[in-house]
N, C-alpha and C positions, 0 to 999 in steps of 0.2 A: 393589412395584407393577410391573405390566407391562401392555403393550398388545398387541392382536392385530396391530398395525402394526409392531411391533419387528422389527429385523433382526439377523442375526449375520454376522460376517465369514467367508466361505468361503476366500478366498485373496486375498492382496495381493502385488503385485510392484512393483519399483522399477527404473528405468533412468535413464541420464543422456545428455544431448545437448548438444554444444558449439555455441554460436551466435556467429559472428564479428560484431563491430560494424562498421557502415559508416564511422563516424567516431569518434574517441576521445571519451570523456566524462570530464570532470574534476569532481570534487567532494570536499570534505573533504581537499584537498591531494593526492589521488591521481588517477591517470589510469587509466581502465578501457577496454580495447579488445576484450574478449570476455566472454561469460558462459556458464555451464553451467546448463541446465535440469534440474531434478529432475522426472521424470515417474512418476506412480504410477497403477496400476490396481487397483481393489478389486472383487472379486466378492462379492456379498452374497445372503443368502436370507432371505425373510420367514417368519413362523411358518406361513403356509399353503403354503409350498414354492415360492413364486415366486422367480426368480433375476434378477439384473441386475448390470451392471458399471458402475462409476463411475470417473471420471477426475479427476486433479488434476495441475497443472503449475505450477512456479514457478521463477524464476531463483534460483540458490543465493545470490548476493548477499553473499559473505563480506567483501568490502571495506567494505561498509556495516554488516553485522551483527556483524562481529568485527574492529574496526579497531585491532588490536594492533601495537605496534612490536617486540614480543619474538619474533614468529613471522613466517615468510614467508607470502605469499599462497597459495603451494602447500600449506603445512601447514594453514592454516585451511580451505582448500577440501577437502583430504583428510579432515579431521576432520568437516566438515559432511556430506560424502558418506556417511561411515560412520554418522553419526548418523541420517540419513534412512533408511538401510538397516536400522538397529536399530529404528527406529520401526515400519517395515513388519513386521519380525520380531515385535515385541511385538503388533502388530495381528493377526498370524496366530495368536498364542497366546491372544488374548482369547476366553474361552469362552462368554460370555453373549450373550443377545439384549438389544437396547436401542435407544433413539433415538440418532442420531448425536451429539447434545449430550452424552448420558451416556457413550457409548463414548469419544469423544475427550477429554472432561474427565477421565475416570478414567485413561485411558492417559497423559495429560499429567502425572499425579502421579509418573510414573517419569522424567520428563525431567531434573529437577534432578540426581538421582543419576547418570543416564547422562552428563550433561554434565560431571560431575566424574570419573567412572571411565573413560570411553572415551578421552580424550586421552592419559593416561599409557600406555595399552596401545599407543599409536601413537608413543611417545617424543615426545609433545608436552607440554611442561612448563607448561601453562596450562589451567585449566578453561574450558569453553565458556560464553560469556555466554548469559544467558537469551534475548536477542533472536536469537542465532544458532540456538539450540535451536528456537525457534518457527518461524523461516524454514525450517529443515531438515524440520520435521514438517508444515508447512502443505500440501504436496501430498497427503499421506495424509489429512489432515483434510478437505480439499476433496473428495477422491475418495469418502470415506464419505458425506458429505452429498449428493453427486451421485448415488451409487448408491441411496441411500434414496428420493430423488425418483423415480428411474427405475423402481425396483421397484414403486412405487405409481402410476406413470404420471402424476405430478403434479410441479408445480414445488416445489422444496425449501423455498422461502420461504413456501409455503402449508401447510406441515406443521409449524408451530411453536406451535400452540395446545395447550390442555389436552387436546384430543381425541387428540393424538399424543405429547405429552411426558409422561413419567412423574413429573416433579417440576417445581415452579414455579421461578422465578428466584432465590428466596432460597437455594436449594441451591448456586447458583454465585456469588452476589453477597452480599447481606445481607438482614436482615429488612425493609428498606424495600421489597423486591420480593415480599413474601409474597403469594401469590394471583395473581401476575402472570406472564404468559408472553410469549414473543418476538413473538407475533402482534400485541401491542399496540405494538410498537416497529418494526415492518416493515410494508410495504404489500403488498396482494394482487396488484397489478399493478406492473410496473416504470414508473418515470417515463419518459415517451415519449422525452425527449432530455435530455442534460446538456452544459453547456459543457465543452470540453476544455482542460485546462491544458497548454500547450506549454512544454517545458523550454528555457530559455536558459542553457546551461552556460558555465562560465568560459572555455572555449576556442572557443565558438561565434562565428562572424563575424556582425557586425551589418550591414555593408555590403560592397560589392564590394572596397573598399579593404582590408578585413580578411582577404580570402580568400588563402590561400597555395597550396592545392591543391584541386581539385574531384574528388570521386569520379566514377568512370566510370559514371554513371547519369543519369537524367533528373530526379531528385528535387531539390527546392530545397536551397540551401546557406545563404544569408544569411537573417537574420531577416525582412527585407523580402520576400524571395521566399517564405518560408513563410507569411507573413500573406496575401500575394496569392493563393497557391495554395489555402490551406485556410480562408481567411476567419477567421483566429484572433482571438479577443477576450480570451483569458486566457493570461497569461505567468507561468511560474514562473522566478524569477531566482535563479540560484546566485551567492552572494556570498562574499567572503573571510572576513569576520568579524574580521580583525585589521589591516585597512587602511581606515580610515574614509573618507579622501578618495577612494580607489580605488572603494570600494563605492558612495559617493554618486554619483560620476561615471558608474559603470556603469549605475545605475538611470536617471539623467538621459539618458544616451545611448540606452538602450533606449526610454525614453519618447519621445525625438525621432524615432527611426527608426520605432517602431510607430505614432506619431501620423501621420507622413507616409504610411505604408503603409495605415493604416485610412482616412485621408481619401480616398485613391484609390478605396476601396471604397464611399464614400458615407456612412461613419459613423466617428466618432472614439472610440466607446465601447470601453473596454478595462479589464482588471483585472489586478492583479499580486499574486503571493505572493512574499515575500522569504525565501530559505532560506540561513541562515548555516552549516548543518551543524555546529552546536555550537561554532563557532570563536570566538564572542564571549567575552571574559573575564568580562563582567558585564552587568547590565541597563543600566548607564550608557552602554555602547557603543550599545545599541539606541535609547535615548532621544536620544543625540546624533545618530545616523543619521537618525531620524525628524525631528528638529528641522531638520537641514540640508536634508533633502529638502523639507520644508514651506516653508522660507525661500527656497529657490532655485526651487522649482516647486510651488506649491499644487495644481496639477492632478495632477502625478505623485503627490503625497502622498495626494490623495483617491482615486487609483486603486489604492492598496495595500489589498488586501482582507484580508490577514492576514500574520502573521509566523510562520515555522516555527522550531521549537526552536532558540533562538540560543545557548544555553550548554550546558555539559557534560551528558551523558545521565545521569550518576550523581547523582540528586537528593539522596540521603541524604548523600553525601560533600561536597556543595556546597549546604548549606542557606541560605547567604547570597545565592544567585542567585535572588532573588524577582522575579517578573514583574508585580507589582501595578500599578506606575506605567506600564509599557509597555502593559499590558492595558486601561488607561483610554483609550488612544489607538487601538489596533488589537487585534483578537483575536490572542492569542499561543497557538499550538497546540503540544501535546506530541506528539512523534513517536518518536524513538529511545528515549526513556525509557518509553514506554507499552507495558508487557509484561503487565500484569494489572490487576485492579480496585484493588489497594492502591496501585499507582503512579499510577493516575488520581486517587485521593483525595489522595495526597501532592502531585501536581502542582497540584491545585486549591488546596490549602493554600498552595502556594508562588506562587500568583498566575496560573497558566496558566488561560486562559479558553476553550480549545478543544482538540479532539483530532483527530489525523490517523489515520484508520482505514486499515489496509493488509491486503489479503488474504494477503500473505506472512507475517503473524503468525498465520494460521490462521482458518478460517471460524468455528469455534466461538468463539474469543476475540473476533473482530471483531464478531460478533453481540451478545455479552454486553457488550462495551465500548460498542457503539452504544446499547444500552439504557441503560447507566449514564450516558453522556454526555447523553442526552435527559432523563433523570431529574434531572440536575444542571444543566440548561439551559446546556450548553456548545456552542460553535460546532463544527460538524462539516464535515470534508472527507475525501475519500478519495484517497490517493496510491498510486502504484505503485512498482515496483522495476525500472524499464525492462522491463516485462512485455510479451513478444511473444505473439501468437497466443492460444492457449487461456487462458494466465494473464491476459492483458489482458481477455478476455471475463469471466473470473471476477471480476476487480477491478471491472469496470464493472457487472456484475450486482449486486454488493454495494452499490455506490453508488446504483444505481437503485432499490433496495428500502429504503433508509434515509431516513426523512423528514428534511428539513432539510439534506441534503448540498448544498453550494454548487456543486461541479463535480467532475470526474474528471480526474486526471492520467493522461497516456498518452504516454510518449516512446519506446516500442518502435518506432513507425513512423519515428522520426528516426534511431535508432541501430542497430536490427537489423530493418529492414523485410522482409528476405527470409523471416523466420520467420512473417510475417503472410499470405503469399500464398494459401495454401490456405484459410485462414479468411476472407480477404477475399471469396473467391468465394461462401461460404455466408452471410456477414454483411456485405454491402457498406456498409450504413449505419454500421457500427462502424469501418470502416477507410478508406473513401473520404470524406474530410472536405472539405466545401465551404463550410460556413457557421459553422465554429468549434465545431460540436457533434457529438456521437456519438448515433446513433439507437438508444437503449437499449430502445425498444419491442420490438425484435426478440428481446430476451432473456427470452422468456416461455414457453419450452419446458419439458419435464420435467427433473428434476435441477436443476442450478444455472442452467438456463435456456437452454442452447445445445448 
């Protein structure tokens, strides 16, 4: 089957951009002080000869996507760069017309083989994890979707129905989705605004007493200053996962500081997500953590909106890490493990009750997994990868088009704000935060919306 609206790839190109961090970010036991952006441009042609160019950008994120102890950070970055270039090369070889869902889904069938064969060619003795493959390919995926919308002068989220797609969702998921298309699981207009989750990293100062050095700029430094400046209501708290007393005290300290700062703004409303970055040994740690928080501060406990993947990302190798008891207390969302529909189903079997969507895993996969999560009545949130500029707008546009998304994470403004400057001029509601929300109504243009 084919549609008159189908496109073909004329030319795709890939480049890289180094972005320094304003302050270090610590998570999962590692400290990150810079990031590399993968930037992709894709020229496409429709069947009637119209041409357009689409764009995609995403931090390479190797520390998160490929957390190996056997390789250096330089080696994993080098391999992910090469993988991104290979995906672009495969895109240039793709001969057919199609919808972006088809094109990117079919090309992704080559990723597993590429992830196994590419590293040895670079003298890297470890296959690339599936998550690292998805992150490396995500800018290309985004650029194809963006170009498709631009060539038709429409928003890409409004081109997901049977009028434009050649196959229904059963082709990508399973028979439960027969006769269904992504227009049933996305909205025709972006949500006008979304609460912004602000990251409180393990190294981030809460009060002036915690400050050792201040960057030479006018941006806030302490948590209290950030809340006062941006009117923040949602805080993502990075935790150790292997030191219960320390984790409990960190949350209680953040609750005290944020409560005082919010009270000065005339409202004490606030929400927390707790991110252990897979460091918890088992669910018992999570249960003990929640119990202690509730005992010492019922208010802080009530403000915990959800728990992010607390135990190891390899679900198959850790079948005893079941989240059922924790999920009775708070939504427990799958993050690092979520790489395809099979892992979503497995996570649900193991007790996870929510999913964390990420644009860095690919626009195609994110849309498909958003549909699956809604079908299975799972809690939904959208997180970023310290995404600056274009990549943050992409992440936010995804969040604004998925029904039920609670909030959008965005910490690029904290750690690499310089990369936001030119985009802030075009989309001030997305980068100039005053009431704790981002103005996603602005993301309604052609392509991915911006």
